[in-house]
C-alpha positions as CSV (number, residue, x, y, z in Angstrom):
1,M,-7.6,1.3,27.2
2,A,-7.7,4.3,25.3
3,E,-10.2,6.1,23.2
4,V,-8.6,7.0,19.7
5,L,-10.4,8.4,16.2
6,G,-8.9,7.4,13.1
7,V,-7.7,10.8,10.7
8,R,-6.3,9.9,7.7
9,F,-5.0,13.3,5.5
10,K,-5.0,11.8,2.1
11,E,-6.7,9.5,0.1
12,G,-4.8,6.3,0.2
13,G,-1.9,8.0,3.1
14,K,-2.2,6.3,6.2
15,I,-4.7,6.4,9.3
16,Y,-2.8,8.7,12.2
17,Y,-4.7,8.0,15.2
18,F,-6.0,11.1,17.6
19,D,-7.7,11.7,20.8
20,P,-11.1,12.9,20.1
21,D,-11.1,14.0,23.3
22,G,-15.1,13.6,24.4
23,K,-16.4,14.5,21.5
24,E,-17.7,12.4,18.9
25,F,-16.9,12.0,15.3
26,S,-18.7,9.4,13.0
27,K,-17.0,8.6,9.8
28,G,-16.3,11.1,6.9
29,S,-16.9,14.0,9.2
30,N,-13.6,17.0,8.9
31,V,-11.8,17.6,11.6
32,I,-8.7,20.3,12.7
33,V,-6.0,18.0,14.6
34,E,-2.6,19.2,15.7
35,T,0.6,16.8,14.2
36,V,4.2,17.1,14.5
37,R,3.8,19.5,11.0
38,G,1.3,21.8,12.1
39,I,-2.3,22.5,12.1
40,E,-4.0,20.0,9.6
41,C,-7.7,19.5,8.2
42,G,-8.2,15.5,7.8
43,E,-11.1,13.6,7.5
44,A,-11.9,10.7,10.1
45,V,-12.0,7.7,8.3
46,V,-12.3,5.2,11.2
47,P,-14.6,6.5,14.3
48,N,-14.3,6.4,18.3
49,H,-13.2,3.7,19.2
50,T,-10.7,2.0,21.6
51,V,-7.5,-0.4,21.7
52,N,-4.5,-1.1,24.1
53,D,-3.1,0.8,25.2
54,D,0.1,-0.7,23.9
55,E,-0.9,-0.8,19.9
56,I,-0.8,3.2,20.1
57,I,2.2,5.9,20.8
58,H,1.4,7.5,23.7
59,P,0.8,10.7,24.1
60,L,-2.0,10.6,21.6
61,K,-2.1,14.5,19.7
62,K,-6.4,15.5,20.6
63,V,-8.6,16.5,18.0
64,I,-8.9,20.5,18.2
65,R,-12.7,20.9,16.9
66,A,-14.6,19.7,14.1
67,A,-14.0,21.6,10.7
68,N,-16.5,24.3,10.2
69,A,-17.4,26.0,6.8
70,D,-14.2,29.1,6.2
71,D,-12.0,25.5,7.4
72,M,-13.0,24.3,4.2
73,K,-12.8,26.8,2.4
74,T,-8.6,26.8,3.5
75,V,-8.1,23.9,2.4
76,E,-10.4,24.5,-1.6
77,M,-7.6,27.3,-1.0
78,N,-4.8,25.5,-0.7
79,R,-5.5,23.4,-2.9
80,K,-5.1,25.7,-5.5
81,T,-2.0,27.4,-3.7
82,E,-0.3,23.9,-4.6
83,A,-1.4,23.5,-8.2
84,E,0.1,27.2,-8.7
85,A,2.9,25.8,-6.7
86,F,4.1,22.9,-8.6
87,A,3.9,24.9,-12.0
88,F,6.1,27.2,-10.8
89,C,8.2,25.0,-9.3
90,D,8.6,22.9,-12.7
91,K,9.5,26.3,-14.1
92,K,12.1,27.2,-12.2
93,V,13.9,23.5,-12.0
94,V,13.8,23.6,-16.2
95,E,15.4,27.1,-16.3
96,L,17.8,26.1,-13.2
97,G,18.8,23.1,-15.3
98,L,18.1,20.6,-12.2
99,D,18.1,17.1,-12.9
100,M,14.9,15.9,-10.6
101,K,11.9,15.7,-11.1
102,L,8.5,17.5,-9.4
103,V,6.1,14.9,-8.6
104,E,3.2,16.5,-5.7
105,V,3.3,20.1,-3.9
106,E,1.3,19.8,-0.2
107,C,0.9,23.4,1.7
108,T,-0.1,22.8,5.4
109,F,-3.5,23.4,6.7
110,D,-2.0,26.7,8.7
111,G,-0.3,27.8,5.4
112,S,3.5,27.5,7.7
113,K,5.7,24.8,5.3
114,M,5.0,24.4,1.4
115,L,6.1,20.6,0.7
116,F,7.7,19.7,-2.5
117,Y,8.6,16.1,-3.6
118,F,10.9,15.2,-6.4
119,T,12.4,11.9,-8.0
120,S,16.0,12.3,-9.3
121,D,18.9,9.4,-9.5
122,D,21.8,11.7,-7.7
123,R,21.5,13.4,-4.9
124,V,20.3,17.2,-6.1
125,D,21.8,20.7,-4.6
126,F,18.6,22.4,-4.6
127,R,19.6,25.9,-2.4
128,E,19.3,27.7,-5.1
129,L,15.3,26.9,-5.8
130,V,14.4,26.8,-2.1
131,K,15.6,30.4,-2.1
132,I,13.3,31.5,-5.2
133,L,10.3,29.0,-3.8
134,A,10.2,30.7,-0.2
135,A,10.8,34.3,-1.9
136,Q,8.0,33.8,-3.7
137,Y,5.0,31.9,-1.3
138,R,6.6,33.4,1.7
139,T,6.8,30.5,4.2
140,R,9.3,27.3,5.1
141,I,10.0,25.7,2.5
142,E,11.1,21.4,2.6
143,M,12.0,19.3,-0.4
144,R,11.7,15.7,-0.1
145,Q,13.6,12.6,-2.5
146,I,11.1,10.0,-3.0
147,G,11.4,6.8,-4.5
148,V,9.5,5.3,-7.7
149,R,6.9,3.8,-5.1
150,D,5.7,6.9,-4.0
151,V,5.6,8.2,-7.1
152,S,2.8,5.4,-7.4
153,K,1.1,5.9,-4.4
154,M,0.4,9.5,-5.0
155,L,0.1,10.3,-9.0
156,G,-2.6,6.6,-9.3
157,G,-3.1,4.8,-12.0
158,L,-4.0,1.6,-12.9
159,G,-2.6,-1.5,-12.7
160,I,-2.3,-4.8,-15.0
161,C,-5.0,-6.4,-13.1
162,G,-6.9,-3.6,-14.3
163,R,-8.4,-2.0,-10.9
164,P,-6.3,1.3,-9.1
165,F,-3.0,0.9,-7.5
166,C,-3.4,-0.8,-4.4
167,C,-0.7,1.8,-2.8
168,S,-3.0,5.0,-3.2
169,Q,-6.2,3.1,-2.5
170,F,-6.1,0.6,0.7
171,L,-2.0,0.2,1.5
172,D,-0.7,2.4,4.3
173,D,2.9,1.4,4.1
174,F,5.4,-0.1,1.9
175,H,6.1,-3.5,3.1
176,P,9.3,-5.9,2.0
177,V,7.7,-8.0,-1.7
178,S,10.2,-11.1,-3.0
179,I,10.3,-13.6,-5.5
180,K,9.8,-15.8,-3.6
181,M,6.2,-14.9,-2.3
182,A,5.6,-14.9,-6.2
183,K,6.5,-19.0,-6.7
184,E,4.5,-19.5,-3.0
185,Q,1.6,-18.0,-5.1
186,G,2.4,-20.0,-7.9
187,L,2.5,-17.3,-10.2
188,S,5.0,-16.8,-13.5
189,L,8.6,-15.6,-12.2
190,N,9.1,-13.3,-15.0
191,P,9.7,-10.1,-14.2
192,T,7.1,-8.2,-16.1
193,K,4.6,-10.6,-14.9
194,I,4.3,-9.7,-11.2
195,S,6.0,-6.2,-11.3
196,G,3.6,-3.1,-11.1
197,T,3.7,0.7,-13.2
198,C,6.6,1.5,-11.0
199,G,8.5,-0.8,-12.2
200,R,8.7,-3.0,-8.6
201,L,7.4,-6.1,-7.0
202,L,3.6,-6.4,-6.8
203,C,2.8,-5.3,-3.0
204,C,-0.2,-7.3,-3.7
205,L,2.3,-10.0,-3.6
206,K,2.2,-9.9,0.4
207,Y,-0.8,-8.5,1.7
208,E,-1.7,-12.0,-0.2
209,Q,0.9,-13.9,1.1
210,D,-0.7,-14.9,4.1
211,S,-3.6,-16.3,1.9
212,Y,-1.3,-18.8,0.2
213,E,0.9,-20.0,3.1
214,Y,-2.5,-21.4,4.3
215,L,-3.8,-22.7,1.8
216,N,-0.4,-24.1,0.7
217,K,-0.4,-25.6,4.5
218,I,-4.0,-27.9,3.8
219,T,-3.6,-28.3,-0.1
220,P,-1.7,-31.8,-1.4
221,R,1.1,-30.8,-3.8
222,V,1.5,-32.0,-6.9
223,G,3.9,-35.3,-6.9
224,S,2.4,-35.4,-3.2
225,L,0.6,-39.2,-2.4
226,V,-3.0,-39.1,-1.4
227,D,-6.1,-41.0,-0.8
228,T,-9.5,-40.8,-2.6
229,R,-13.3,-42.8,-2.7
230,E,-11.3,-44.4,-5.7
231,G,-8.3,-45.4,-4.1
232,R,-4.9,-43.7,-3.8
233,G,-3.3,-41.9,-6.2
234,T,-0.3,-38.8,-7.0
235,V,-1.7,-35.1,-7.4
236,T,-0.3,-34.3,-11.5
237,E,-2.2,-30.2,-10.9
238,S,-3.4,-28.3,-7.6
239,N,-5.5,-25.0,-8.1
240,L,-5.1,-23.4,-4.3
241,L,-8.0,-20.8,-4.7
242,T,-10.2,-23.5,-6.2
243,G,-9.0,-26.3,-3.7
244,K,-9.5,-28.1,-7.1
245,L,-6.9,-30.9,-7.5
246,K,-6.3,-33.1,-10.5
247,I,-5.1,-36.9,-9.9
248,S,-3.5,-39.7,-11.1
249,L,-5.2,-43.2,-9.4
250,E,-2.5,-46.1,-9.2
251,R,-5.9,-48.4,-9.9
252,R,-5.8,-46.3,-13.1
253,P,-2.5,-45.1,-14.4
254,E,-2.9,-45.0,-18.1
255,A,-6.4,-43.3,-17.5
256,L,-6.5,-39.2,-17.8
257,P,-6.1,-37.3,-14.2
258,A,-9.7,-37.5,-12.0
259,E,-10.5,-34.2,-10.4
260,Y,-11.4,-34.0,-6.8
261,N,-11.7,-31.3,-4.1
262,R,-8.7,-31.0,-1.4
263,R,-11.9,-31.5,1.3
264,D,-12.8,-35.3,-0.4
265,V,-8.8,-36.6,-0.3
266,K,-6.8,-37.5,2.6
267,L,-3.3,-37.1,2.3
268,I,-0.8,-40.2,2.6
269,R,3.1,-38.4,2.0
270,K,3.8,-34.6,1.1
271,A,5.4,-34.2,-2.1
272,K,9.4,-33.6,-1.8
273,L,9.6,-29.4,-1.9
274,E,12.3,-27.9,-4.4
275,E,15.2,-26.2,-3.0
276,D,14.4,-22.5,-3.1
277,D,16.1,-20.3,-5.4
278,E,17.7,-17.1,-4.3
279,E,15.2,-14.2,-4.2
């Protein structure tokens, strides 16, 4: 077992584990740590706790110290530098006629590096741009081409559900999403209805999939033969989330289907599954 501290460096970003080195840090406190990018200031989002050794990658880097008032002033100055660098770089992109769109600029805590995130449909020769940026800010410049899902995560926004993007709120990583998931969840297969603002399939299809798989196991499908308190019948409608079923009873074939809860019926024969569509 090892004691760790979960640290996040940007809102909605991935949580990284560090060795608290015997110090106690509360949730929401700011800490100074060493990362592969250099010295960084992050927020402790998961307080001190122990995990199994196989859940972490050794050796863990230690937390250097708790952030003080001067550190937070440095963070604030870096945010201002990032905004200025974004405007400067965006202007130079236009002047150089580069086919790229600048998305975000990040400055490391110690100022040793500046990262410029951009999107482009093709490869971009940004060597001249890097020279201009390096001369302007006197630090190491790194250009990173990112995808449309990363853009949504960085910029944020509201999804079709009316809530902030999941990727910018709490999802640490992106996972593969397939049309098959939408089908299993009983959603429309119209791409415009199951795609996010980024144009890719909705992230929620993935993280809700486990729940739907469980509900599919305990809920009779349409066409299944079941026993009810009023006799045997066939499921004509099934709602996975509420557990409500509409069943056409054999002894009253011409009557409207009666409504039951899945807990109140017994499955006799499962409905024959249709062949899955190609993903």
